[in-house]
One Martini backbone bead per residue (centre of mass of N, CA, C, O) as a GRO file, in nm:
protein
  149
    1MET     BB    1  -0.163   0.381  -1.516
    2ASN     BB    2  -0.181   0.568  -1.214
    3LEU     BB    3   0.050   0.542  -0.945
    4LEU     BB    4   0.074   0.572  -0.579
    5PHE     BB    5   0.360   0.564  -0.372
    6TRP     BB    6   0.353   0.608   0.003
    7ASN     BB    7   0.533   0.704   0.282
    8ILE     BB    8   0.354   0.897   0.522
    9ARG     BB    9   0.408   0.889   0.829
   10GLY     BB   10   0.112   0.962   0.879
   11PHE     BB   11  -0.213   1.046   0.811
   12GLY     BB   12  -0.249   1.293   1.041
   13ALA     BB   13  -0.082   1.494   0.925
   14LYS     BB   14  -0.030   1.803   0.853
   15GLY     BB   15  -0.166   1.836   0.523
   16ARG     BB   16  -0.199   1.547   0.400
   17ARG     BB   17  -0.476   1.549   0.255
   18SER     BB   18  -0.414   1.782   0.059
   19GLN     BB   19  -0.180   1.638  -0.082
   20ILE     BB   20  -0.339   1.399  -0.189
   21ILE     BB   21  -0.553   1.548  -0.353
   22GLU     BB   22  -0.356   1.700  -0.537
   23LEU     BB   23  -0.219   1.449  -0.665
   24ILE     BB   24  -0.467   1.308  -0.782
   25LYS     BB   25  -0.552   1.544  -0.967
   26LYS     BB   26  -0.286   1.627  -1.118
   27HIS     BB   27  -0.218   1.296  -1.203
   28HIS     BB   28  -0.453   1.105  -1.243
   29ILE     BB   29  -0.514   0.893  -1.024
   30ASP     BB   30  -0.598   0.534  -0.994
   31GLY     BB   31  -0.389   0.476  -0.746
   32VAL     BB   32  -0.322   0.400  -0.396
   33CYS     BB   33  -0.015   0.345  -0.184
   34PHE     BB   34   0.007   0.318   0.156
   35GLN     BB   35   0.241   0.371   0.420
   36GLU     BB   36   0.241   0.426   0.743
   37THR     BB   37  -0.044   0.534   0.874
   38ILE     BB   38  -0.114   0.488   1.180
   39LYS     BB   39  -0.391   0.312   1.141
   40ASN     BB   40  -0.684   0.115   1.212
   41LYS     BB   41  -0.898   0.320   1.078
   42PHE     BB   42  -1.158   0.421   0.844
   43THR     BB   43  -1.367   0.644   0.713
   44ASP     BB   44  -1.573   0.718   0.463
   45ARG     BB   45  -1.540   1.024   0.477
   46GLU     BB   46  -1.224   1.043   0.461
   47LEU     BB   47  -1.199   0.887   0.192
   48HIS     BB   48  -1.389   1.059   0.016
   49SER     BB   49  -1.214   1.326   0.047
   50LEU     BB   50  -0.963   1.229  -0.134
   51TYR     BB   51  -1.123   1.185  -0.437
   52GLY     BB   52  -1.339   1.389  -0.533
   53GLY     BB   53  -1.573   1.171  -0.670
   54MET     BB   54  -1.422   0.939  -0.711
   55GLN     BB   55  -1.429   0.581  -0.761
   56PHE     BB   56  -1.315   0.436  -0.483
   57TRP     BB   57  -1.153   0.163  -0.348
   58TRP     BB   58  -1.111   0.050  -0.006
   59SER     BB   59  -0.820  -0.074   0.180
   60TRP     BB   60  -0.682  -0.231   0.489
   61ILE     BB   61  -0.407  -0.245   0.720
   62PRO     BB   62  -0.356  -0.228   1.029
   63ALA     BB   63  -0.206  -0.100   1.276
   64THR     BB   64   0.055  -0.157   1.527
   65GLY     BB   65   0.002   0.078   1.693
   66HIS     BB   66   0.290   0.278   1.584
   67LEU     BB   67   0.285   0.060   1.342
   68GLY     BB   68   0.212   0.097   1.030
   69GLY     BB   69   0.004   0.057   0.773
   70ILE     BB   70  -0.227  -0.005   0.503
   71LEU     BB   71  -0.331   0.166   0.191
   72ILE     BB   72  -0.592   0.121  -0.058
   73GLY     BB   73  -0.671   0.295  -0.370
   74ILE     BB   74  -0.915   0.215  -0.629
   75ASN     BB   75  -1.107   0.219  -0.932
   76ASP     BB   76  -1.032  -0.099  -0.991
   77PHE     BB   77  -1.130  -0.444  -0.913
   78ARG     BB   78  -1.121  -0.820  -0.843
   79GLY     BB   79  -0.936  -0.848  -0.578
   80GLU     BB   80  -0.808  -0.978  -0.255
   81LYS     BB   81  -0.503  -0.992  -0.037
   82LYS     BB   82  -0.405  -1.042   0.295
   83TRP     BB   83  -0.120  -0.989   0.469
   84THR     BB   84   0.119  -0.899   0.687
   85PHE     BB   85   0.312  -0.699   0.472
   86SER     BB   86   0.070  -0.718   0.254
   87HIS     BB   87  -0.124  -0.602  -0.042
   88ASN     BB   88  -0.340  -0.767  -0.273
   89VAL     BB   89  -0.444  -0.660  -0.606
   90GLN     BB   90  -0.670  -0.727  -0.856
   91LEU     BB   91  -0.637  -0.631  -1.200
   92LEU     BB   92  -0.780  -0.450  -1.490
   93ASP     BB   93  -0.701  -0.356  -1.801
   94LYS     BB   94  -0.913  -0.184  -2.006
   95ILE     BB   95  -0.743  -0.170  -2.270
   96SER     BB   96  -0.595  -0.471  -2.282
   97GLY     BB   97  -0.715  -0.696  -2.059
   98ALA     BB   98  -0.508  -0.724  -1.847
   99SER     BB   99  -0.381  -0.896  -1.581
  100PHE     BB  100  -0.296  -0.780  -1.242
  101ASP     BB  101  -0.079  -0.723  -0.963
  102LEU     BB  102  -0.107  -0.527  -0.668
  103VAL     BB  103   0.163  -0.445  -0.438
  104ASN     BB  104   0.162  -0.352  -0.095
  105VAL     BB  105   0.442  -0.263   0.111
  106TYR     BB  106   0.550  -0.327   0.468
  107GLY     BB  107   0.820  -0.359   0.623
  108PRO     BB  108   0.995  -0.447   0.882
  109VAL     BB  109   1.182  -0.305   1.137
  110GLN     BB  110   1.247  -0.570   1.249
  111ASP     BB  111   1.498  -0.790   1.196
  112TYR     BB  112   1.356  -1.070   1.288
  113ARG     BB  113   1.121  -1.021   1.041
  114LYS     BB  114   1.258  -1.024   0.753
  115GLY     BB  115   1.231  -1.324   0.674
  116ASP     BB  116   0.921  -1.328   0.668
  117PHE     BB  117   0.889  -1.115   0.451
  118LEU     BB  118   1.046  -1.261   0.223
  119GLN     BB  119   0.867  -1.514   0.225
  120GLU     BB  120   0.605  -1.373   0.150
  121LEU     BB  121   0.700  -1.269  -0.126
  122ARG     BB  122   0.764  -1.541  -0.246
  123THR     BB  123   0.481  -1.664  -0.222
  124LEU     BB  124   0.331  -1.452  -0.380
  125VAL     BB  125   0.482  -1.494  -0.648
  126GLU     BB  126   0.428  -1.802  -0.680
  127GLU     BB  127   0.099  -1.767  -0.675
  128CYS     BB  128   0.105  -1.592  -0.910
  129GLN     BB  129  -0.061  -1.547  -1.248
  130ASN     BB  130   0.046  -1.260  -1.287
  131ALA     BB  131   0.138  -0.972  -1.318
  132ILE     BB  132   0.366  -0.752  -1.125
  133ILE     BB  133   0.326  -0.488  -0.881
  134ILE     BB  134   0.583  -0.362  -0.665
  135GLY     BB  135   0.539  -0.158  -0.366
  136GLY     BB  136   0.716   0.047  -0.119
  137ASP     BB  137   0.832  -0.047   0.210
  138PHE     BB  138   1.099  -0.270   0.286
  139ASN     BB  139   1.306  -0.252   0.524
  140LEU     BB  140   1.623  -0.389   0.465
  141VAL     BB  141   1.776  -0.238   0.661
  142ARG     BB  142   1.984  -0.249   0.900
  143SER     BB  143   2.042  -0.183   1.197
  144ARG     BB  144   2.271  -0.007   1.374
  145GLN     BB  145   2.338  -0.222   1.581
  146GLU     BB  146   2.397  -0.454   1.379
  147LYS     BB  147   2.625  -0.307   1.215
  148SER     BB  148   2.831  -0.272   1.474
  149THR     BB  149   2.873  -0.604   1.523
   0.00000   0.00000   0.00000
């Protein structure tokens, strides 16, 4: 299974859609996990244009103002759970029959929320009964202001 994780820093950036389409086709991508989409919603038309006829299922966590936003597109899934900082999708590998969880994360930029983010990941891992693939933008580096004090 080929997966693409990408902090795209704005889904609407010039040329972004053509980059996505090219990558999906060139690398035969089975699933995409985008972070920092900076979008509240997506239309069926714009999502359909990304995968060029492939049957992807799409789901997202909206951005808050000009921060965040997570988008997952996958060709097969068994269920999902949306958290505050992450999006968990249960998948089944058609070849081996094994179940696993795909987790797309976008950690908070604000330092005071990083503890909540780490606690969410801990809870997610503890509750999971399958193998896990976790990817995304963790944002665990402290801010410059905090580093200098």
